[in-house]
TORDO-739836 format. One record per residue (C-alpha): chain; x negated, y negated, z; residue number from 1. Coordinates in pm, whole numbers, plus 32768, in hexadecimal, padded with zeros to 4 digits. Example, Ala and Ser with C-alpha at 12.3 -4.5 7.8 and 13.67 -1.06 7.14 Angstrom:
BEGIN
@cadena = A&east = 7B32&north = 81C2&up = 830C&num = 1 $
@cadena = A&east = 7AA9&north = 806A&up = 82CA&num = 2 $
***
This chain:
BEGIN
@cadena = A&east = 5CF9&north = E5C8&up = 526A&num = 1 $
@cadena = A&east = 5DDC&north = E4A0&up = 52A9&num = 2 $
@cadena = A&east = 5D8A&north = E315&up = 5299&num = 3 $
@cadena = A&east = 5DF7&north = E1E2&up = 5332&num = 4 $
@cadena = A&east = 5DBD&north = E077&up = 5318&num = 5 $
@cadena = A&east = 5D5D&north = E006&up = 547A&num = 6 $
@cadena = A&east = 5D54&north = DE9B&up = 54E5&num = 7 $
@cadena = A&east = 5CE3&north = DDC3&up = 561B&num = 8 $
@cadena = A&east = 5D69&north = DCA7&up = 5545&num = 9 $
@cadena = A&east = 5C5B&north = DBCA&up = 5599&num = 10 $
@cadena = A&east = 5C63&north = DA5B&up = 55A2&num = 11 $
@cadena = A&east = 5BCF&north = D9F8&up = 5457&num = 12 $
@cadena = A&east = 5AFE&north = D8B0&up = 5416&num = 13 $
@cadena = A&east = 5BB5&north = D7A7&up = 5357&num = 14 $
@cadena = A&east = 5D1E&north = D866&up = 5393&num = 15 $
@cadena = A&east = 5E46&north = D810&up = 5475&num = 16 $
@cadena = A&east = 5EDD&north = D954&up = 5521&num = 17 $
@cadena = A&east = 6004&north = D939&up = 542D&num = 18 $
@cadena = A&east = 5F0E&north = D94F&up = 52FA&num = 19 $
@cadena = A&east = 5E6D&north = DA5A&up = 5397&num = 20 $
@cadena = A&east = 5FA8&north = DB2E&up = 53D0&num = 21 $
@cadena = A&east = 6007&north = DADB&up = 524A&num = 22 $
@cadena = A&east = 5EAA&north = DB7C&up = 51E8&num = 23 $
@cadena = A&east = 5F0A&north = DCAD&up = 52CE&num = 24 $
@cadena = A&east = 6041&north = DCFB&up = 5219&num = 25 $
@cadena = A&east = 5FAE&north = DCDB&up = 50C3&num = 26 $
@cadena = A&east = 5E9E&north = DDD1&up = 514D&num = 27 $
@cadena = A&east = 5FAF&north = DEBC&up = 51B7&num = 28 $
@cadena = A&east = 606A&north = DEAF&up = 5086&num = 29 $
@cadena = A&east = 5F4E&north = DF11&up = 4FAC&num = 30 $
@cadena = A&east = 5F12&north = E045&up = 50A4&num = 31 $
@cadena = A&east = 605E&north = E0A8&up = 5086&num = 32 $
@cadena = A&east = 6072&north = E09B&up = 4F0D&num = 33 $
@cadena = A&east = 5F29&north = E178&up = 4F14&num = 34 $
@cadena = A&east = 5FD4&north = E277&up = 500A&num = 35 $
@cadena = A&east = 5F09&north = E244&up = 5153&num = 36 $
@cadena = A&east = 5FCF&north = E30A&up = 5256&num = 37 $
@cadena = A&east = 5F9A&north = E1F8&up = 537E&num = 38 $
@cadena = A&east = 5F89&north = E08C&up = 53E0&num = 39 $
@cadena = A&east = 5F14&north = E05D&up = 554B&num = 40 $
@cadena = A&east = 5EC3&north = DF22&up = 562D&num = 41 $
@cadena = A&east = 5E20&north = DED4&up = 5763&num = 42 $
@cadena = A&east = 5EB6&north = DE20&up = 58A1&num = 43 $
@cadena = A&east = 5DDD&north = DD0D&up = 5906&num = 44 $
@cadena = A&east = 5E1F&north = DBF7&up = 59ED&num = 45 $
@cadena = A&east = 5D95&north = DA91&up = 5A3F&num = 46 $
@cadena = A&east = 5C79&north = DA6F&up = 5949&num = 47 $
@cadena = A&east = 5CDC&north = D978&up = 5831&num = 48 $
@cadena = A&east = 5B60&north = D9B4&up = 57A9&num = 49 $
@cadena = A&east = 5BAB&north = DB12&up = 5790&num = 50 $
@cadena = A&east = 5CE3&north = DBD1&up = 573E&num = 51 $
@cadena = A&east = 5E30&north = DB43&up = 56DE&num = 52 $
@cadena = A&east = 5F08&north = DC4A&up = 573C&num = 53 $
@cadena = A&east = 5FA3&north = DC71&up = 58A0&num = 54 $
@cadena = A&east = 60E6&north = DCFF&up = 57F5&num = 55 $
@cadena = A&east = 60C8&north = DE59&up = 5747&num = 56 $
@cadena = A&east = 6240&north = DE69&up = 573E&num = 57 $
@cadena = A&east = 6248&north = DD2F&up = 5663&num = 58 $
@cadena = A&east = 613B&north = DDB1&up = 55A6&num = 59 $
@cadena = A&east = 61D9&north = DEF2&up = 5562&num = 60 $
@cadena = A&east = 6330&north = DE4F&up = 54FE&num = 61 $
@cadena = A&east = 627F&north = DD54&up = 5429&num = 62 $
@cadena = A&east = 61D8&north = DE59&up = 5369&num = 63 $
@cadena = A&east = 62FC&north = DF2F&up = 5346&num = 64 $
@cadena = A&east = 63C3&north = DE27&up = 5294&num = 65 $
@cadena = A&east = 62B3&north = DE04&up = 5192&num = 66 $
@cadena = A&east = 626A&north = DF7A&up = 5142&num = 67 $
@cadena = A&east = 6330&north = E0A6&up = 50EF&num = 68 $
@cadena = A&east = 6267&north = E1C3&up = 5163&num = 69 $
@cadena = A&east = 6148&north = E19B&up = 5233&num = 70 $
@cadena = A&east = 6161&north = E202&up = 53A7&num = 71 $
@cadena = A&east = 6120&north = E0DF&up = 549B&num = 72 $
@cadena = A&east = 60F6&north = E097&up = 5609&num = 73 $
@cadena = A&east = 5FF3&north = E044&up = 5712&num = 74 $
@cadena = A&east = 5EBF&north = E0E4&up = 5764&num = 75 $
@cadena = A&east = 5F24&north = E090&up = 5861&num = 76 $
@cadena = A&east = 6005&north = E003&up = 5959&num = 77 $
@cadena = A&east = 5F57&north = DF99&up = 5A9E&num = 78 $
@cadena = A&east = 6064&north = E055&up = 5B81&num = 79 $
@cadena = A&east = 6009&north = DFC2&up = 5CD9&num = 80 $
@cadena = A&east = 605A&north = DE6F&up = 5C50&num = 81 $
@cadena = A&east = 61CE&north = DEE4&up = 5C08&num = 82 $
@cadena = A&east = 62E8&north = DF3B&up = 5CF4&num = 83 $
@cadena = A&east = 6335&north = E0B1&up = 5C69&num = 84 $
@cadena = A&east = 64AC&north = E077&up = 5C25&num = 85 $
@cadena = A&east = 6449&north = DF45&up = 5B5F&num = 86 $
@cadena = A&east = 6350&north = DFEC&up = 5AAC&num = 87 $
@cadena = A&east = 6423&north = E115&up = 5A46&num = 88 $
@cadena = A&east = 655B&north = E039&up = 59C6&num = 89 $
@cadena = A&east = 6463&north = DF89&up = 58E3&num = 90 $
@cadena = A&east = 63CB&north = E0C7&up = 5855&num = 91 $
@cadena = A&east = 651B&north = E148&up = 580B&num = 92 $
@cadena = A&east = 657F&north = E01C&up = 5767&num = 93 $
@cadena = A&east = 6452&north = DFE8&up = 5685&num = 94 $
@cadena = A&east = 645F&north = E166&up = 562B&num = 95 $
@cadena = A&east = 65DA&north = E102&up = 55AD&num = 96 $
@cadena = A&east = 657D&north = DFDD&up = 5500&num = 97 $
@cadena = A&east = 6462&north = E09F&up = 545C&num = 98 $
@cadena = A&east = 653D&north = E1A4&up = 53E0&num = 99 $
@cadena = A&east = 648A&north = E2A0&up = 54A6&num = 100 $
@cadena = A&east = 633D&north = E23E&up = 5433&num = 101 $
@cadena = A&east = 628D&north = E1E9&up = 558B&num = 102 $
@cadena = A&east = 6177&north = E288&up = 5636&num = 103 $
@cadena = A&east = 613A&north = E22D&up = 5797&num = 104 $
@cadena = A&east = 5FC8&north = E1FC&up = 5847&num = 105 $
@cadena = A&east = 5FBB&north = E1DD&up = 5989&num = 106 $
@cadena = A&east = 5E7A&north = E155&up = 5A6A&num = 107 $
@cadena = A&east = 5E0E&north = E0EF&up = 5BAF&num = 108 $
@cadena = A&east = 5D5D&north = DFBA&up = 5B40&num = 109 $
@cadena = A&east = 5BF3&north = DF92&up = 5B2B&num = 110 $
@cadena = A&east = 5BD3&north = DE17&up = 5B91&num = 111 $
@cadena = A&east = 5C29&north = DD9B&up = 5CE9&num = 112 $
@cadena = A&east = 5C49&north = DC54&up = 5C70&num = 113 $
@cadena = A&east = 5D92&north = DCB8&up = 5BE4&num = 114 $
@cadena = A&east = 5E0D&north = DD11&up = 5D4C&num = 115 $
@cadena = A&east = 5DBC&north = DBED&up = 5E28&num = 116 $
@cadena = A&east = 5EAA&north = DAE9&up = 5D79&num = 117 $
@cadena = A&east = 5FC4&north = DBFB&up = 5DB4&num = 118 $
@cadena = A&east = 5F71&north = DC16&up = 5F14&num = 119 $
@cadena = A&east = 5F16&north = DD7A&up = 5EF0&num = 120 $
@cadena = A&east = 5E01&north = DE57&up = 5F69&num = 121 $
@cadena = A&east = 5D24&north = DEE3&up = 5E42&num = 122 $
@cadena = A&east = 5CAB&north = DFF5&up = 5F32&num = 123 $
@cadena = A&east = 5DFC&north = E08E&up = 5F52&num = 124 $
@cadena = A&east = 5E30&north = E0AD&up = 5DC3&num = 125 $
@cadena = A&east = 5E12&north = E221&up = 5D6B&num = 126 $
@cadena = A&east = 5F0D&north = E2C6&up = 5E36&num = 127 $
@cadena = A&east = 6033&north = E1EA&up = 5DB7&num = 128 $
@cadena = A&east = 5FD2&north = E21F&up = 5C43&num = 129 $
@cadena = A&east = 5FC2&north = E3AF&up = 5C8C&num = 130 $
@cadena = A&east = 6107&north = E3B1&up = 5D40&num = 131 $
@cadena = A&east = 61AC&north = E2C8&up = 5C28&num = 132 $
@cadena = A&east = 61C7&north = E3FB&up = 5B4F&num = 133 $
@cadena = A&east = 6290&north = E4D5&up = 5C41&num = 134 $
@cadena = A&east = 6370&north = E39D&up = 5C7E&num = 135 $
@cadena = A&east = 639A&north = E35D&up = 5AE7&num = 136 $
@cadena = A&east = 6410&north = E4B3&up = 5AB3&num = 137 $
@cadena = A&east = 651B&north = E49D&up = 5BD2&num = 138 $
@cadena = A&east = 658F&north = E33C&up = 5B54&num = 139 $
@cadena = A&east = 65BB&north = E3E5&up = 59F4&num = 140 $
@cadena = A&east = 663B&north = E53C&up = 5A7E&num = 141 $
@cadena = A&east = 678D&north = E5BB&up = 5A49&num = 142 $
@cadena = A&east = 67FA&north = E580&up = 5BB2&num = 143 $
@cadena = A&east = 6879&north = E422&up = 5BA7&num = 144 $
@cadena = A&east = 6885&north = E33B&up = 5C7A&num = 145 $
@cadena = A&east = 673F&north = E3B7&up = 5CDE&num = 146 $
@cadena = A&east = 667F&north = E3A9&up = 5E27&num = 147 $
@cadena = A&east = 6517&north = E3CC&up = 5E55&num = 148 $
@cadena = A&east = 644E&north = E3C8&up = 5FA5&num = 149 $
@cadena = A&east = 62CD&north = E3E2&up = 5F95&num = 150 $
@cadena = A&east = 61A5&north = E36D&up = 604A&num = 151 $
@cadena = A&east = 618A&north = E234&up = 5F8F&num = 152 $
@cadena = A&east = 62FD&north = E1DF&up = 5F03&num = 153 $
@cadena = A&east = 644C&north = E210&up = 5F73&num = 154 $
@cadena = A&east = 6592&north = E1E0&up = 5ECA&num = 155 $
@cadena = A&east = 66FA&north = E22B&up = 5F1C&num = 156 $
@cadena = A&east = 6816&north = E274&up = 5E3F&num = 157 $
@cadena = A&east = 6792&north = E190&up = 5D04&num = 158 $
@cadena = A&east = 6871&north = E1C0&up = 5BBB&num = 159 $
@cadena = A&east = 679D&north = E157&up = 5A88&num = 160 $
@cadena = A&east = 6860&north = E090&up = 5979&num = 161 $
@cadena = A&east = 6792&north = E130&up = 5861&num = 162 $
@cadena = A&east = 66D3&north = E258&up = 5846&num = 163 $
@cadena = A&east = 65A5&north = E2A5&up = 575E&num = 164 $
@cadena = A&east = 6600&north = E32C&up = 561B&num = 165 $
@cadena = A&east = 64D6&north = E437&up = 5637&num = 166 $
@cadena = A&east = 6543&north = E524&up = 5709&num = 167 $
@cadena = A&east = 64DE&north = E583&up = 583B&num = 168 $
@cadena = A&east = 63F9&north = E43B&up = 57FD&num = 169 $
@cadena = A&east = 6317&north = E3B2&up = 56FC&num = 170 $
@cadena = A&east = 6193&north = E45A&up = 56ED&num = 171 $
@cadena = A&east = 60CB&north = E401&up = 5810&num = 172 $
@cadena = A&east = 5F61&north = E394&up = 581E&num = 173 $
@cadena = A&east = 5E45&north = E35F&up = 5912&num = 174 $
@cadena = A&east = 5CFB&north = E2D9&up = 58AF&num = 175 $
@cadena = A&east = 5C07&north = E378&up = 59A9&num = 176 $
@cadena = A&east = 5AB6&north = E42B&up = 59E5&num = 177 $
@cadena = A&east = 5B1C&north = E480&up = 5B5B&num = 178 $
@cadena = A&east = 5B1E&north = E5ED&up = 5B78&num = 179 $
@cadena = A&east = 5C58&north = E5D4&up = 5C6C&num = 180 $
@cadena = A&east = 5D16&north = E518&up = 5B95&num = 181 $
@cadena = A&east = 5CA0&north = E5F1&up = 5A62&num = 182 $
@cadena = A&east = 5D35&north = E728&up = 5B41&num = 183 $
@cadena = A&east = 5E62&north = E659&up = 5B91&num = 184 $
@cadena = A&east = 5E96&north = E610&up = 5A06&num = 185 $
@cadena = A&east = 5E7B&north = E779&up = 59B6&num = 186 $
@cadena = A&east = 5F7E&north = E7ED&up = 5AA5&num = 187 $
@cadena = A&east = 6075&north = E6E1&up = 5A45&num = 188 $
@cadena = A&east = 603B&north = E6F4&up = 58C3&num = 189 $
@cadena = A&east = 5FA6&north = E5A5&up = 5894&num = 190 $
@cadena = A&east = 5EC2&north = E539&up = 578C&num = 191 $
@cadena = A&east = 5D70&north = E4AC&up = 581C&num = 192 $
@cadena = A&east = 5C58&north = E3F2&up = 5774&num = 193 $
@cadena = A&east = 5B21&north = E30B&up = 57C0&num = 194 $
@cadena = A&east = 5A63&north = E1E7&up = 5717&num = 195 $
@cadena = A&east = 591D&north = E1A9&up = 56A2&num = 196 $
@cadena = A&east = 5882&north = E13F&up = 57EB&num = 197 $
@cadena = A&east = 588E&north = E2B0&up = 585E&num = 198 $
@cadena = A&east = 577C&north = E399&up = 5799&num = 199 $
@cadena = A&east = 5817&north = E4A7&up = 56BF&num = 200 $
@cadena = A&east = 571D&north = E596&up = 5757&num = 201 $
@cadena = A&east = 57A4&north = E54D&up = 58A0&num = 202 $
@cadena = A&east = 58F3&north = E566&up = 5852&num = 203 $
@cadena = A&east = 58F2&north = E6AC&up = 578B&num = 204 $
@cadena = A&east = 58D7&north = E7A7&up = 58A7&num = 205 $
@cadena = A&east = 59EF&north = E6EC&up = 596E&num = 206 $
@cadena = A&east = 5AD0&north = E702&up = 584D&num = 207 $
@cadena = A&east = 5A77&north = E874&up = 582F&num = 208 $
@cadena = A&east = 5AF1&north = E8A9&up = 5986&num = 209 $
@cadena = A&east = 5C2E&north = E7DB&up = 5934&num = 210 $
@cadena = A&east = 5C70&north = E8B3&up = 57FA&num = 211 $
@cadena = A&east = 5C69&north = E9E5&up = 58DD&num = 212 $
@cadena = A&east = 5D4A&north = E969&up = 59D4&num = 213 $
@cadena = A&east = 5E47&north = E8FB&up = 58A7&num = 214 $
@cadena = A&east = 5E46&north = EA51&up = 5820&num = 215 $
@cadena = A&east = 5E62&north = EAEC&up = 59A4&num = 216 $
@cadena = A&east = 5F9B&north = EA1D&up = 59BE&num = 217 $
@cadena = A&east = 6035&north = EAC4&up = 587D&num = 218 $
@cadena = A&east = 6093&north = E975&up = 57B1&num = 219 $
@cadena = A&east = 610B&north = E9E0&up = 5651&num = 220 $
@cadena = A&east = 6063&north = E8BB&up = 55B0&num = 221 $
@cadena = A&east = 5ED8&north = E839&up = 558C&num = 222 $
@cadena = A&east = 5E99&north = E711&up = 5657&num = 223 $
@cadena = A&east = 5E15&north = E5E0&up = 55CF&num = 224 $
@cadena = A&east = 5CB6&north = E562&up = 563F&num = 225 $
@cadena = A&east = 5C70&north = E3F5&up = 55CF&num = 226 $
@cadena = A&east = 5B4E&north = E34C&up = 55B1&num = 227 $
@cadena = A&east = 5B30&north = E1C8&up = 5567&num = 228 $
@cadena = A&east = 5A25&north = E104&up = 54E1&num = 229 $
@cadena = A&east = 59CD&north = DFD1&up = 53D8&num = 230 $
@cadena = A&east = 59DA&north = E056&up = 527B&num = 231 $
@cadena = A&east = 59A1&north = DFA9&up = 513C&num = 232 $
@cadena = A&east = 59A8&north = E036&up = 4FC8&num = 233 $
@cadena = A&east = 592F&north = DF61&up = 4E9C&num = 234 $
@cadena = A&east = 58C4&north = DFD7&up = 4D32&num = 235 $
@cadena = A&east = 5748&north = E019&up = 4D92&num = 236 $
@cadena = A&east = 568D&north = E051&up = 4ED5&num = 237 $
@cadena = A&east = 55BC&north = DF1F&up = 4E95&num = 238 $
@cadena = A&east = 56D4&north = DE32&up = 4E7E&num = 239 $
@cadena = A&east = 579E&north = DEDF&up = 4FAF&num = 240 $
@cadena = A&east = 5662&north = DE95&up = 507C&num = 241 $
@cadena = A&east = 562D&north = DD53&up = 500F&num = 242 $
@cadena = A&east = 5785&north = DCCE&up = 5042&num = 243 $
@cadena = A&east = 57D8&north = DD8F&up = 518C&num = 244 $
@cadena = A&east = 56BD&north = DDFD&up = 524B&num = 245 $
@cadena = A&east = 5660&north = DCC9&up = 531D&num = 246 $
@cadena = A&east = 57E0&north = DC79&up = 534A&num = 247 $
@cadena = A&east = 581E&north = DDDA&up = 53CE&num = 248 $
@cadena = A&east = 5703&north = DD99&up = 54D8&num = 249 $
@cadena = A&east = 57D9&north = DC80&up = 5544&num = 250 $
@cadena = A&east = 5930&north = DD40&up = 550F&num = 251 $
@cadena = A&east = 5950&north = DD75&up = 56A2&num = 252 $
@cadena = A&east = 58D2&north = DC0A&up = 570C&num = 253 $
@cadena = A&east = 5A09&north = DC0F&up = 57C2&num = 254 $
@cadena = A&east = 5993&north = DD15&up = 58B1&num = 255 $
@cadena = A&east = 589E&north = DC05&up = 5940&num = 256 $
@cadena = A&east = 58F1&north = DB27&up = 5A4E&num = 257 $
@cadena = A&east = 595D&north = D9C2&up = 59DD&num = 258 $
@cadena = A&east = 5830&north = D903&up = 5992&num = 259 $
@cadena = A&east = 57AA&north = D805&up = 5A8B&num = 260 $
@cadena = A&east = 5728&north = D6AD&up = 5A27&num = 261 $
@cadena = A&east = 55DA&north = D6C9&up = 5992&num = 262 $
@cadena = A&east = 55CD&north = D835&up = 5983&num = 263 $
@cadena = A&east = 5541&north = D8E2&up = 586F&num = 264 $
@cadena = A&east = 55EC&north = DA1B&up = 57C7&num = 265 $
@cadena = A&east = 54A1&north = DB0B&up = 582B&num = 266 $
@cadena = A&east = 54DE&north = DA7C&up = 597F&num = 267 $
@cadena = A&east = 5647&north = DAF6&up = 598F&num = 268 $
@cadena = A&east = 55E1&north = DC3F&up = 58FF&num = 269 $
@cadena = A&east = 54F0&north = DC7B&up = 5A06&num = 270 $
@cadena = A&east = 55D5&north = DC29&up = 5B25&num = 271 $
@cadena = A&east = 56D1&north = DD05&up = 5A9F&num = 272 $
@cadena = A&east = 55E9&north = DE33&up = 5A63&num = 273 $
@cadena = A&east = 558C&north = DE0D&up = 5BE1&num = 274 $
@cadena = A&east = 56F2&north = DE7A&up = 5C3F&num = 275 $
@cadena = A&east = 56AE&north = DFCD&up = 5BAA&num = 276 $
@cadena = A&east = 5568&north = E03C&up = 5C5E&num = 277 $
@cadena = A&east = 55A5&north = E14A&up = 5D4F&num = 278 $
@cadena = A&east = 5704&north = E1B4&up = 5CE6&num = 279 $
@cadena = A&east = 56BA&north = E329&up = 5CBB&num = 280 $
@cadena = A&east = 56E3&north = E316&up = 5B35&num = 281 $
@cadena = A&east = 5590&north = E2CC&up = 5AA9&num = 282 $
@cadena = A&east = 55F7&north = E2E6&up = 5946&num = 283 $
@cadena = A&east = 572F&north = E213&up = 596A&num = 284 $
@cadena = A&east = 5627&north = E10F&up = 5A28&num = 285 $
@cadena = A&east = 5532&north = E125&up = 5911&num = 286 $
@cadena = A&east = 5649&north = E0CD&up = 5801&num = 287 $
@cadena = A&east = 56D0&north = DFAB&up = 58D1&num = 288 $
@cadena = A&east = 5583&north = DF26&up = 58E8&num = 289 $
@cadena = A&east = 5543&north = DF2A&up = 578B&num = 290 $
@cadena = A&east = 568E&north = DF00&up = 56DD&num = 291 $
@cadena = A&east = 5646&north = DDBC&up = 565B&num = 292 $
@cadena = A&east = 54F7&north = DE28&up = 55A3&num = 293 $
@cadena = A&east = 552F&north = DE60&up = 543B&num = 294 $
@cadena = A&east = 5401&north = DF4A&up = 5412&num = 295 $
@cadena = A&east = 5476&north = E023&up = 5528&num = 296 $
@cadena = A&east = 55E7&north = E051&up = 54F0&num = 297 $
@cadena = A&east = 558C&north = E09F&up = 537D&num = 298 $
@cadena = A&east = 547B&north = E19C&up = 53DF&num = 299 $
@cadena = A&east = 5556&north = E249&up = 54D0&num = 300 $
@cadena = A&east = 5687&north = E238&up = 53F4&num = 301 $
@cadena = A&east = 577F&north = E1B0&up = 54F0&num = 302 $
@cadena = A&east = 5828&north = E0E8&up = 53BB&num = 303 $
@cadena = A&east = 586B&north = E161&up = 5273&num = 304 $
@cadena = A&east = 57E9&north = E077&up = 5177&num = 305 $
@cadena = A&east = 5787&north = E0B6&up = 4FFF&num = 306 $
@cadena = A&east = 5849&north = E12D&up = 4ED1&num = 307 $
@cadena = A&east = 5963&north = E21C&up = 4EAF&num = 308 $
@cadena = A&east = 58AC&north = E347&up = 4E8C&num = 309 $
@cadena = A&east = 57B1&north = E2CE&up = 4FBB&num = 310 $
@cadena = A&east = 58C8&north = E285&up = 50A5&num = 311 $
@cadena = A&east = 5967&north = E3CE&up = 504C&num = 312 $
@cadena = A&east = 583B&north = E47C&up = 508A&num = 313 $
@cadena = A&east = 57F6&north = E3DC&up = 51F3&num = 314 $
@cadena = A&east = 5940&north = E40D&up = 526B&num = 315 $
@cadena = A&east = 5936&north = E57D&up = 51EA&num = 316 $
@cadena = A&east = 57F0&north = E5AF&up = 52C1&num = 317 $
@cadena = A&east = 5865&north = E4D6&up = 53E7&num = 318 $
@cadena = A&east = 59C1&north = E5A3&up = 53F3&num = 319 $
@cadena = A&east = 58EA&north = E6FD&up = 53FD&num = 320 $
@cadena = A&east = 5812&north = E684&up = 5506&num = 321 $
@cadena = A&east = 5909&north = E59C&up = 55C7&num = 322 $
@cadena = A&east = 5A2C&north = E693&up = 55B6&num = 323 $
@cadena = A&east = 5B27&north = E5B2&up = 555C&num = 324 $
@cadena = A&east = 5C3D&north = E5CF&up = 5427&num = 325 $
@cadena = A&east = 5CF7&north = E487&up = 5427&num = 326 $
@cadena = A&east = 5C1C&north = E344&up = 53C6&num = 327 $
@cadena = A&east = 5C6F&north = E1DF&up = 5442&num = 328 $
@cadena = A&east = 5BC9&north = E0EB&up = 5375&num = 329 $
@cadena = A&east = 5B94&north = DF94&up = 53D0&num = 330 $
@cadena = A&east = 5B62&north = DEF6&up = 5282&num = 331 $
@cadena = A&east = 5BAB&north = DD7D&up = 52E9&num = 332 $
@cadena = A&east = 5A86&north = DCF0&up = 53B8&num = 333 $
@cadena = A&east = 59C2&north = DBCA&up = 540F&num = 334 $
@cadena = A&east = 59EF&north = DAC3&up = 52DC&num = 335 $
@cadena = A&east = 5A07&north = DBBD&up = 51B8&num = 336 $
@cadena = A&east = 5AC1&north = DB0A&up = 509D&num = 337 $
@cadena = A&east = 5C0A&north = DB7C&up = 5046&num = 338 $
@cadena = A&east = 5BC0&north = DBDB&up = 4EE6&num = 339 $
@cadena = A&east = 5AB3&north = DCCA&up = 4F60&num = 340 $
@cadena = A&east = 5B95&north = DD53&up = 507E&num = 341 $
@cadena = A&east = 5CA9&north = DDB2&up = 4F87&num = 342 $
@cadena = A&east = 5BA3&north = DE3F&up = 4E8E&num = 343 $
@cadena = A&east = 5B0A&north = DF1F&up = 4F8B&num = 344 $
@cadena = A&east = 5C71&north = DF83&up = 501E&num = 345 $
@cadena = A&east = 5CE0&north = DFEA&up = 4E92&num = 346 $
@cadena = A&east = 5B9A&north = E0AE&up = 4E77&num = 347 $
@cadena = A&east = 5BB9&north = E161&up = 4FAC&num = 348 $
@cadena = A&east = 5D2B&north = E1D2&up = 4F56&num = 349 $
@cadena = A&east = 5CD2&north = E201&up = 4DE4&num = 350 $
@cadena = A&east = 5B91&north = E2D1&up = 4E22&num = 351 $
@cadena = A&east = 5B31&north = E30C&up = 4F71&num = 352 $
@cadena = A&east = 5C91&north = E39E&up = 4FF4&num = 353 $
@cadena = A&east = 5C93&north = E492&up = 4EBB&num = 354 $
@cadena = A&east = 5B38&north = E510&up = 4EED&num = 355 $
@cadena = A&east = 5B96&north = E58C&up = 5056&num = 356 $
@cadena = A&east = 5CFE&north = E5C9&up = 5068&num = 357 $
@cadena = A&east = 5CDC&north = E72E&up = 506E&num = 358 $
@cadena = A&east = 5BB6&north = E749&up = 5171&num = 359 $
@cadena = A&east = 5BEC&north = E7E7&up = 52A7&num = 360 $
@cadena = A&east = 5AD9&north = E7B9&up = 53A7&num = 361 $
@cadena = A&east = 5B73&north = E8A9&up = 5488&num = 362 $
***
């Protein structure tokens, strides 16, 4: 198995953005020392109460300047928000700055609120995201200057000043549970993955099909399949639960709409849950409706909290059921104090990672 530090870079009470970024660098430095494989961040916009990372490239370069080994990148760039040529240039430069340590996640974007201020149509986000893979390969191809004419993008005779250090390009990822997108990923040697809001029991059949398609495509390497959720490790199960369970049930408060004056937390959750009724994914709808219930998320093991032995056992069981071999742990959530945060990361790196490193779920 492989292991990643994953961060929404949530807004933290009592911290300025600068202080929050400084804390993030300390987290990643510890992960680097402990031999984590990856560090990933999201790309979110226009919610000062939620995530403070709208530029994954700056995350990667800032983290790269403070680490030596860990591979870094977005999970992922919201592709439709970029001009493709500008994004290709940026990826190449970041990979060079990182000395070939870049990983590139590409996503269509999940929130229409990211699109409106840019004057873009949220309904037209998927096609450009998929086409950008071909665009990127043309931009980084041997024929230079390059031209590209697709359904979404058109470029004539562009010569990039900098090519990526990794050839033909940095490894690509797409977090998705969509069968069509997973088929695309298998055909194009792209690592996929999913988040805790999609049930592992529902994901496994789709990922078995993905693996069949991957093998049919004849790729020499095994794909990375990622799974992302909250994780907290402490000296005992009791201490871990006391410190982190309630906080974990508030970890994704940023998913809720901004609070209205006089609105209670429970009212915000109820409004949010209504959005997921009738979406054709009853399992995911149930999780989203109960994501802020500590008893529910613990009982259904949607989060991994406990001693190192307990967390290793939970991840082993989940990886087998959910068919993933790369774990993306979100270690910093809610108002978790930094001393607890760094102890959790150290215990995870020193005890959980060695216990699972040789395990191969598929």
